[in-house]
C-alpha positions as CSV (number, residue, x, y, z in Angstrom):
1,M,179.4,204.9,15.5
2,S,182.1,201.9,15.5
3,T,184.9,201.7,18.0
4,G,187.9,203.0,15.6
5,E,185.5,206.4,14.9
6,E,185.3,206.4,19.3
7,L,189.0,205.9,19.7
8,L,190.1,208.4,17.4
9,R,187.7,210.8,18.7
10,A,188.5,210.2,22.3
11,H,192.5,210.8,21.3
12,G,190.9,214.0,20.0
13,L,191.7,212.8,16.2
14,R,189.5,213.8,13.2
15,V,187.7,210.4,11.7
16,T,189.1,209.9,8.1
17,R,189.0,206.6,5.5
18,P,193.2,206.3,5.9
19,R,192.8,206.8,9.8
20,L,190.6,204.1,10.5
21,A,192.0,201.7,7.8
22,V,195.1,202.0,9.8
23,L,193.9,201.6,13.1
24,E,192.9,198.6,11.8
25,V,196.1,197.5,10.4
26,L,197.4,198.3,13.1
27,T,195.0,196.9,15.4
28,G,195.8,193.4,13.9
29,G,199.2,193.0,15.7
30,G,202.4,192.8,14.9
31,H,205.2,195.4,14.8
32,L,204.7,196.8,10.8
33,E,207.0,198.5,8.4
34,V,205.4,201.5,7.0
35,D,205.5,199.8,3.4
36,E,203.8,196.9,4.5
37,I,200.6,199.0,6.5
38,A,200.3,200.9,3.4
39,R,199.8,197.9,1.5
40,Q,197.6,196.7,4.2
41,V,195.7,199.9,4.2
42,R,195.7,199.8,-0.2
43,I,193.6,196.7,0.2
44,R,190.7,197.8,2.0
45,L,190.7,201.6,0.8
46,D,192.5,201.3,-3.0
47,S,194.2,204.0,-3.3
48,V,196.4,205.7,-0.6
49,S,199.6,207.3,-0.4
50,T,202.8,206.2,1.1
51,Q,203.1,209.9,2.8
52,A,199.4,210.2,3.9
53,V,200.3,206.5,5.9
54,Y,203.6,208.3,7.7
55,D,200.9,210.9,8.0
56,V,198.7,208.9,10.0
57,L,201.1,207.5,11.5
58,G,203.2,210.2,13.0
59,A,199.4,211.9,14.2
60,F,198.5,208.5,15.7
61,S,202.1,208.1,17.6
62,R,201.9,212.0,19.1
63,A,197.9,211.1,20.0
64,G,199.3,208.2,22.1
65,L,197.1,205.8,19.5
66,A,200.6,203.9,18.6
67,R,204.2,203.4,19.4
68,R,207.3,203.3,17.1
69,I,209.9,201.6,18.0
70,E,213.5,201.7,15.5
71,P,215.4,199.0,16.2
72,A,219.4,199.5,15.5
73,G,219.9,198.5,11.3
74,S,215.9,198.3,11.1
75,P,213.1,200.7,8.9
76,A,210.6,202.3,12.1
77,R,208.4,199.6,12.7
78,Y,204.9,201.0,14.7
79,E,202.6,198.9,16.7
80,A,199.0,199.7,18.3
81,R,200.3,198.3,22.0
82,V,201.1,201.3,24.0
83,G,200.9,202.6,27.4
84,D,202.5,199.4,29.1
85,N,206.1,200.2,28.5
86,H,206.9,196.9,27.4
87,H,210.1,196.1,25.4
88,H,211.4,193.9,22.9
89,I,213.4,191.0,21.9
90,V,215.0,190.9,17.8
91,C,216.1,188.3,16.2
92,R,219.7,188.9,14.8
93,G,219.1,186.4,11.9
94,C,215.3,187.3,10.8
95,G,214.5,190.6,12.1
96,A,211.9,189.0,13.3
97,I,210.5,191.3,16.8
98,A,208.6,190.1,19.8
99,D,207.1,192.4,23.0
100,V,208.1,191.1,26.1
101,D,206.6,192.2,29.2
102,C,208.2,194.9,32.0
103,A,211.0,192.7,33.7
104,V,209.9,194.5,37.0
105,G,206.5,195.3,36.8
106,E,206.3,199.1,37.9
107,R,206.9,201.4,35.3
108,P,209.4,203.0,33.8
109,C,210.8,198.9,34.3
110,L,214.3,200.1,34.8
111,T,215.9,202.2,37.4
112,P,219.1,204.4,36.4
113,G,222.0,205.7,39.0
114,D,221.2,209.6,38.2
115,A,218.3,210.6,36.6
116,H,219.6,213.8,36.3
117,G,216.6,215.7,37.2
118,F,214.3,213.8,34.8
119,A,211.1,212.9,35.7
120,L,210.7,209.6,34.2
121,D,208.1,207.4,32.9
122,E,209.5,204.7,30.2
123,A,212.1,203.1,29.6
124,E,212.8,201.4,26.4
125,V,215.2,197.7,26.4
126,T,215.8,196.5,23.1
127,F,216.8,193.1,23.5
128,W,219.0,190.9,21.0
129,G,219.3,187.3,19.6
130,L,218.5,184.6,17.4
131,C,214.1,183.0,17.2
132,P,214.4,180.0,17.2
133,G,214.1,179.2,13.1
134,C,217.4,181.0,12.7
135,Q,218.6,178.7,15.9
136,T,217.9,176.0,13.9
137,R,219.3,176.8,10.4
138,R,222.6,178.1,12.4
139,L,222.6,174.7,14.0
140,A,222.1,173.4,10.6
141,D,224.8,175.4,8.7
142,T,227.0,174.6,11.0
143,A,226.4,170.3,10.7
């Protein structure tokens, strides 16, 4: 039995070829849009519908195997890095996304002035700026 199969079963999910392929793509790293995940899955399986990929990603998100992030103005993206309450930085120029570890180191990383009675377990923060490549292009455009 492979690690992927064990991981799916440990999270209460049936083992299917599409689930194993999506898991393989996600664990390859990055913040991937559904179309890119589907493209990479099709390389592995020859045929899978985009809807099937959405279904797998939904199941993974609910089971805690994938994290869905939605930077403003961008399509949803998925990543395999879950459970550590990290944050993201997004380039306003090209849309590149990078992980930012928790600024404080203790969940949920930020403490609101008033939690309104909620038991907090996570904070989601998105930092915005320009990546090094876009900074260089901007400087070249203004020169």
